[in-house]
C-alpha positions as CSV (number, residue, x, y, z in Angstrom):
1,M,85.5,90.2,90.9
2,K,85.9,91.0,87.2
3,N,83.6,88.0,86.2
4,I,80.6,89.7,87.9
5,K,77.8,89.8,85.3
6,V,74.9,91.2,87.4
7,L,75.3,93.8,90.2
8,L,72.5,95.0,92.4
9,I,73.0,98.0,94.6
10,M,69.5,98.9,95.5
11,S,67.8,100.6,98.5
12,C,71.3,101.6,99.9
13,Y,70.5,105.3,99.7
14,L,73.9,105.9,98.3
15,K,74.8,109.7,97.8
16,D,77.4,111.2,95.5
17,G,80.8,109.6,95.9
18,D,79.4,106.6,97.7
19,I,79.5,104.3,94.5
20,P,82.9,102.7,94.2
21,Y,84.7,103.9,91.2
22,G,85.8,100.2,90.6
23,I,82.4,99.3,89.1
24,G,83.7,100.9,85.9
25,E,86.4,98.1,85.8
26,L,83.9,95.3,85.8
27,S,84.4,94.3,82.1
28,N,82.0,91.4,82.2
29,L,79.2,93.3,83.7
30,Q,75.9,92.9,81.8
31,E,73.3,94.2,84.2
32,L,73.5,97.1,86.8
33,K,70.6,97.9,89.1
34,L,71.1,101.0,91.2
35,R,67.4,101.6,92.2
36,F,66.4,103.7,95.3
37,N,69.6,105.6,95.8
38,K,70.3,109.3,96.5
39,F,73.1,110.2,94.1
40,S,72.8,113.1,91.5
41,R,75.3,111.7,89.1
42,L,77.2,108.5,88.4
43,D,80.9,109.1,89.2
44,F,82.4,106.1,87.5
45,N,83.6,105.4,84.1
46,F,81.3,103.5,81.9
47,S,83.7,103.1,79.0
48,Q,85.1,99.7,80.0
49,L,81.5,98.3,80.6
50,T,81.5,97.1,77.0
51,R,79.1,94.2,77.8
52,L,76.6,96.2,79.8
53,K,73.1,95.5,78.4
54,S,70.8,96.9,81.2
55,L,71.1,99.8,83.5
56,D,68.2,100.6,85.9
57,V,68.3,103.9,88.0
58,S,64.7,103.9,88.8
59,C,63.5,105.8,91.9
60,C,66.8,107.8,92.1
61,D,65.0,111.0,93.0
62,N,68.2,113.2,93.1
63,L,69.5,112.1,89.7
64,L,70.5,115.0,87.5
65,E,72.8,113.8,84.9
66,L,74.4,110.6,83.4
67,P,77.7,110.1,81.7
68,E,77.9,108.9,78.2
69,L,76.5,105.4,78.1
70,P,78.0,102.4,76.3
71,S,76.7,101.6,73.0
72,T,75.9,97.9,74.0
73,L,73.2,99.3,76.3
74,A,69.8,97.8,75.2
75,I,67.7,98.5,78.3
76,F,67.8,101.8,80.3
77,T,65.2,102.2,83.0
78,A,64.6,105.3,84.9
79,Y,61.0,105.2,86.4
80,Q,60.0,107.7,89.0
81,C,63.1,109.9,88.6
82,S,62.3,113.6,88.8
């Protein structure tokens, strides 16, 4: 599982606590799409995602805050977030 480069968790309507903390251990992850979910914050550690280049949290209506994001992040998308 640690070799995953792209992870799409979209339209699952995940709430706070539903996103597996283990995502933060996917050290080869480059693209993470979490569109159309219901969480207000991301409860996993981004510090090990040293290869993450793209994060998309668009259409996450309840999103209130984000943790510190990795410096490798080149693309951050948050369309239609109130």
